[in-house]
C-alpha positions in Angstrom: -19.1 -40.6 133.8 -16.7 -41.5 130.9 -13.9 -39.1 130.2 -14.0 -37.7 126.6 -11.2 -39.0 124.4 -8.7 -36.3 123.4 -7.5 -36.2 119.8 -3.7 -36.6 119.2 -1.9 -33.4 118.4 -1.2 -33.3 114.6 2.1 -31.7 113.7 3.6 -31.3 110.2 5.9 -34.2 109.2 8.8 -33.8 106.7 8.6 -36.3 103.9 10.5 -36.8 100.6 9.4 -37.6 97.0 11.9 -38.7 94.4 11.3 -37.3 90.9 13.2 -39.6 88.6 13.1 -39.3 84.8 14.7 -42.1 82.8 14.6 -42.5 79.0 11.7 -40.1 78.8 9.6 -41.9 81.5 8.8 -40.9 85.1 9.1 -43.5 87.8 5.9 -43.9 89.8 4.7 -46.4 92.4 1.2 -47.4 93.4 0.9 -46.5 97.1 0.0 -49.4 99.3 -0.8 -47.3 102.4 -2.2 -43.8 103.2 -1.9 -41.1 102.3 -2.8 -41.7 98.7 -3.3 -45.5 99.1 -4.1 -47.0 95.7 -2.9 -44.0 93.8 0.2 -43.6 91.6 2.7 -41.3 93.2 6.4 -40.6 93.2 8.4 -42.9 95.4 8.8 -41.4 98.8 8.1 -41.3 102.5 9.1 -39.8 105.8 12.5 -38.4 106.4 14.1 -40.4 109.2 15.5 -38.4 112.2 19.1 -37.2 111.4 18.7 -38.2 107.7 19.5 -35.7 105.0 16.9 -34.9 102.3 19.2 -36.4 99.7 19.9 -39.6 101.6 16.1 -40.0 102.2 15.4 -39.7 98.5 18.0 -42.4 97.6 16.7 -44.7 100.4 13.1 -44.3 99.3 13.8 -45.1 95.6 15.8 -48.1 96.7 13.1 -49.4 99.2 10.1 -48.8 97.0 11.5 -49.5 93.5 14.9 -51.3 93.9 16.4 -48.5 91.8 19.8 -46.9 92.5 19.6 -43.2 92.1 21.7 -40.1 92.5 20.0 -36.9 93.9 20.5 -33.8 91.8 18.8 -31.2 94.0 15.5 -30.0 95.4 12.8 -29.2 92.8 10.1 -27.9 95.1 8.0 -28.6 98.2 4.3 -29.5 98.4 1.9 -29.9 101.3 -0.5 -32.8 101.8 -3.2 -32.4 104.5 -5.8 -35.1 105.1 -9.1 -34.4 106.9 -11.8 -36.6 108.4 -15.5 -36.2 107.4 -16.0 -33.6 110.1 -13.1 -31.4 108.7 -10.7 -32.3 111.5 -7.0 -32.6 110.5 -5.8 -36.2 110.3 -2.3 -35.6 108.9 -0.1 -32.9 107.6 3.0 -33.7 105.4 5.5 -31.2 104.0 6.9 -33.1 101.0 10.3 -32.0 99.6 10.6 -33.2 96.0 14.2 -34.2 95.0 15.1 -34.6 91.4 17.1 -37.8 90.9 19.1 -39.5 88.2 18.8 -43.2 87.5 22.1 -45.0 88.1 21.0 -48.7 87.8 18.6 -51.4 88.7 15.5 -53.0 87.5 12.3 -51.6 89.0 10.6 -54.0 91.4 7.8 -53.0 93.8 8.8 -53.2 97.5 8.1 -51.6 100.9 5.1 -49.3 100.5 4.6 -49.9 96.8 2.3 -52.4 95.3 3.2 -51.7 91.6 5.9 -49.9 89.6 5.0 -47.8 86.6 7.2 -45.9 84.2 4.8 -43.2 82.8 5.0 -41.1 79.7 3.4 -37.8 79.0 0.2 -39.4 77.6 -0.2 -41.5 80.8 0.4 -38.5 83.0 -2.5 -36.7 81.3 -4.9 -39.7 81.1 -4.3 -41.9 84.1 -6.9 -40.8 86.7 -5.1 -42.8 89.5 -2.1 -40.4 89.5 -2.3 -38.2 92.6 -2.5 -34.5 91.7 0.9 -33.4 93.1 2.7 -36.3 91.4 1.0 -35.3 88.1 2.2 -31.8 88.4 5.8 -32.9 89.1 5.8 -35.4 86.3 4.6 -32.7 83.9 7.4 -30.5 85.0 9.9 -33.3 84.4 8.5 -34.2 81.0 8.5 -30.7 79.6 11.9 -29.8 80.9 10.8 -27.0 83.2 12.7 -28.5 86.1 16.1 -26.9 85.3 14.7 -23.5 86.0 13.2 -24.6 89.3 16.2 -26.6 90.6 17.8 -25.4 93.9 21.3 -26.6 94.5 
């Protein structure tokens, strides 16, 4: 008799997203890998063991977009849970969104990004490939509500 396969224990994973507004445009990357593969999202990824949230934000912007950025503070946190067709949990990310300021560089897709996009308010509303959480954050950046939400 074959032993049934056990499912791996899924625990929440801390991740970072960098919310960067430059010259009235929000930096987004097209995700190469899950979660949100093929979608536009804020640059980001897992926080490495021992790494601060601010250092992770700087690293992710550099790795995914070749942009040098300065972290300004935490804007918010969002959750992303993925389920299989039977409703079983596949992944659970707690994503801390860090507002960043552009310091320099020319955006080039790298690491987990297949494309770089600088999006304006019109694109945020119309582009159906922007993941919902990134759309919400981009709207906050573009309408200036972020200063009231900033945690220092």
